C-alpha positions, 0 to 999 in steps of 0.5 A, spaced: 839 754 766 846 751 768 841 747 774 837 744 768 843 742 765 846 738 769 839 735 771 838 733 765 846 730 763 844 726 769 838 724 768 841 722 761 846 718 764 842 715 769 838 712 765 842 709 761 846 706 765 839 702 769 837 701 762 843 697 761 844 694 767 837 692 768 838 689 759 844 686 762 840 683 766 834 682 764 839 678 757 843 674 760 845 668 756 841 672 750 847 675 744 847 676 737 847 681 734 840 684 733 839 684 741 845 687 743 843 692 736 835 694 739 839 694 745 842 699 743 837 704 740 832 701 748 837 705 752 838 712 747 831 712 746 830 713 752 836 716 755 835 722 750 827 722 751 827 723 759 834 727 759 830 733 754 823 732 759 827 734 766 831 738 761 823 742 760 820 740 767 826 744 771 826 749 766 819 751 767 817 748 774 816 757 776 810 757 772 808 751 775 808 755 782 807 762 779 801 761 773 803 763 767 799 770 764 792 767 760 789 772 754 782 771 751 782 771 742 783 780 743 790 779 746 788 781 754 790 778 759 785 773 764 790 774 770 795 768 772 793 760 771 797 753 774 792 749 770 794 752 765 802 752 766 800 745 768 798 742 762 803 746 757 809 742 761 805 735 761 804 737 753 811 740 752 813 733 755 809 727 752 813 732 745 819 730 747 818 723 747 815 723 740 818 728 737 825 722 740 821 716 736 823 717 728 830 719 730 832 711 733 825 707 731 826 709 723 834 708 723 833 701 727 827 698 723 832 700 716 838 697 720 834 689 721 832 691 713 838 689 711 
């Protein structure tokens, strides 16, 4: 668990630092409250979403190698499936990008409207 935490934290720091550098290069000469505002929200969103996704992958990596138990409608175990494990982890990662979107987009839109 500590390893997954460290991987997620390092990912967030790396993504935030890299994007700040890229935005600084791409947006050089452009300044203003709106540019800085959007840059900060984009960097924060990318850092949180990527670290959360990397954390899920690192925590569940073992399941991709061993598979997860698959059950039928009656609850009887059918066996282990690596494909089901991969699909479940992928869907969880996609949801990690989606569920933090309102946290960063709604306040940004609200603040831009003011």
